[in-house]
C-alpha positions as CSV (number, residue, x, y, z in Angstrom):
1,M,-2.1,-8.2,11.8
2,T,-4.7,-9.3,14.3
3,K,-8.1,-10.4,13.3
4,E,-9.6,-7.5,15.1
5,K,-7.4,-4.9,13.3
6,L,-8.3,-6.6,10.0
7,Q,-12.0,-6.3,10.8
8,N,-11.6,-2.6,11.8
9,V,-9.8,-1.8,8.5
10,K,-12.5,-3.5,6.5
11,A,-15.2,-1.6,8.4
12,L,-13.4,1.7,7.7
13,L,-13.1,0.8,4.0
14,K,-16.8,0.0,3.9
15,L,-17.6,3.5,5.1
16,Y,-16.0,5.1,2.0
17,R,-19.0,4.9,-0.3
18,K,-21.4,6.0,2.4
19,I,-19.3,9.0,3.4
20,L,-18.8,10.0,-0.3
21,H,-22.5,9.7,-0.9
22,S,-23.4,11.6,2.2
23,V,-21.0,14.5,1.5
24,N,-22.2,14.8,-2.1
25,I,-25.9,14.8,-1.1
26,N,-25.3,17.3,1.8
27,L,-23.3,19.6,-0.4
28,Y,-26.0,19.5,-3.1
29,Y,-28.7,20.3,-0.5
30,L,-26.6,23.0,1.1
31,A,-26.1,24.6,-2.3
32,E,-29.8,24.4,-3.0
33,E,-30.6,25.9,0.4
34,V,-28.2,28.8,0.0
35,Y,-29.6,29.5,-3.5
36,V,-33.2,29.5,-2.3
37,T,-32.5,31.7,0.7
38,S,-30.1,34.2,-0.9
39,R,-30.5,33.7,-4.6
40,R,-26.8,33.1,-4.9
41,H,-24.9,29.9,-5.6
42,L,-23.0,28.3,-2.8
43,S,-19.6,29.2,-4.5
44,D,-20.6,32.8,-4.8
45,L,-21.7,32.9,-1.1
46,V,-18.5,31.3,0.2
47,N,-16.3,33.4,-2.0
48,S,-17.9,36.6,-0.9
49,L,-18.4,35.6,2.7
50,V,-21.7,37.3,2.8
51,E,-23.1,38.2,6.2
52,F,-25.9,36.1,7.7
53,E,-28.9,37.5,9.3
54,T,-28.1,36.1,12.7
55,Q,-25.1,34.7,14.4
56,E,-27.0,31.4,14.9
57,E,-27.5,31.0,11.2
58,K,-23.8,31.7,10.6
59,R,-22.8,29.2,13.3
60,N,-25.1,26.5,11.9
61,F,-23.7,27.1,8.4
62,D,-20.1,27.0,9.6
63,D,-20.8,23.8,11.6
64,R,-22.2,22.1,8.6
65,V,-19.4,23.2,6.3
66,N,-16.9,22.1,8.9
67,S,-18.5,18.7,9.1
68,Y,-18.5,18.2,5.3
69,H,-14.8,19.3,5.3
70,K,-13.9,16.7,7.9
71,S,-15.7,14.0,5.8
72,L,-13.9,15.1,2.6
73,S,-10.6,15.1,4.5
74,L,-11.2,11.5,5.6
75,L,-12.0,10.5,2.0
76,E,-8.8,12.2,0.8
77,L,-6.7,10.2,3.4
78,L,-8.3,6.9,2.3
79,D,-7.6,7.9,-1.3
80,K,-3.9,8.7,-0.5
81,A,-3.5,5.3,1.2
82,A,-5.1,3.5,-1.8
83,V,-2.7,5.2,-4.2
84,M,0.2,4.2,-2.0
85,V,-1.1,0.6,-2.1
86,R,-1.3,0.8,-5.9
87,D,2.4,1.9,-6.1
88,Y,3.6,-0.8,-3.7
89,P,6.2,-2.9,-5.5
90,D,5.0,-6.4,-4.5
91,N,1.5,-7.0,-6.0
92,G,0.5,-3.4,-5.3
93,R,-1.5,-3.1,-8.5
94,I,-3.5,-6.3,-7.9
95,Y,-4.1,-5.2,-4.3
96,Y,-5.3,-1.8,-5.5
97,D,-7.6,-3.3,-8.2
98,I,-9.2,-5.6,-5.6
99,L,-9.6,-2.8,-3.0
100,F,-10.9,-0.3,-5.6
101,R,-13.5,-2.6,-7.0
102,Y,-14.6,-3.9,-3.6
103,Y,-14.6,-0.7,-1.6
104,F,-14.1,2.4,-3.7
105,D,-15.8,2.1,-7.1
106,N,-19.3,3.4,-7.5
107,Y,-20.4,0.0,-8.8
108,I,-20.5,-2.5,-5.9
109,Y,-18.6,-5.6,-7.1
110,T,-19.0,-8.9,-5.4
111,H,-16.0,-11.1,-4.6
112,E,-17.1,-13.4,-7.4
113,E,-17.3,-10.6,-10.0
114,I,-13.8,-9.4,-9.0
115,I,-12.5,-12.9,-9.3
116,S,-14.0,-13.0,-12.8
117,V,-12.8,-9.6,-13.9
118,L,-9.2,-10.1,-12.6
119,E,-9.2,-13.7,-13.8
120,L,-7.9,-15.1,-10.5
121,S,-8.5,-18.4,-8.8
122,R,-10.6,-18.2,-5.7
123,S,-7.8,-19.2,-3.4
124,N,-5.4,-16.6,-4.9
125,Y,-8.1,-13.9,-4.8
126,Y,-8.9,-14.4,-1.1
127,R,-5.2,-14.6,-0.2
128,Y,-4.6,-11.3,-2.2
129,F,-7.8,-9.8,-0.7
130,E,-6.5,-10.3,2.9
131,Q,-3.0,-9.1,1.9
132,A,-4.5,-6.0,0.2
133,V,-6.4,-5.0,3.3
134,E,-3.2,-5.5,5.4
135,C,-1.2,-3.5,2.8
136,F,-3.8,-0.7,3.0
137,Y,-3.6,-0.6,6.8
138,M,0.2,-0.4,6.7
139,H,0.0,2.6,4.3
140,L,-2.9,4.2,6.1
141,I,-1.1,4.6,9.4
142,P,1.7,6.8,8.1
143,V,-0.8,8.8,6.1
144,L,-2.9,9.4,9.3
145,K,0.2,10.3,11.3
146,S,1.4,12.7,8.6
147,E,-1.9,14.5,9.0
148,N,-1.4,14.8,12.8
149,Y,-3.8,11.9,13.8
150,D,-2.8,9.8,16.7
151,V,-3.9,6.2,15.9
152,D,-4.4,3.6,18.6
153,D,-3.9,-0.1,18.1
154,D,-7.5,-0.7,17.0
155,L,-7.2,1.9,14.2
156,V,-9.3,4.6,15.9
157,P,-7.9,7.9,14.7
158,V,-8.0,11.0,16.9
159,K,-7.2,14.4,15.2
160,Y,-4.9,16.7,17.1
161,A,-5.3,20.5,16.5
């Protein structure tokens, strides 16, 4: 794996927490907005597909929900790839533990904290860290392709309809 690809995968993994936070916050505020304007909970509104006062309101609502759905879909794809790493027969569990703590867990671990928790030497940890990112990349590509994404060499996914 080239250094550039490795950096791109790390950058994508670093987005996980931010996307998750953004989706959670946006869904919370969307639910609050819907309740305030219609005195109904978001789930009630979506389930009943209530009519909006204007087409513009409906379009804005649909656009926001669609945006949140895309973000949730990306999170699900990253989660699928992480589980595949965990189940990888050669050091998969240690790779998963490293990736989960460094990129996915709500608590943000430093490399030093992960080294301590996993009781690894620094050299073994950093070697496993790089291998874990590569393993994640090798599992993410098939996951993206199975969801009809075309992925270029720099890991820039494009969704096909």
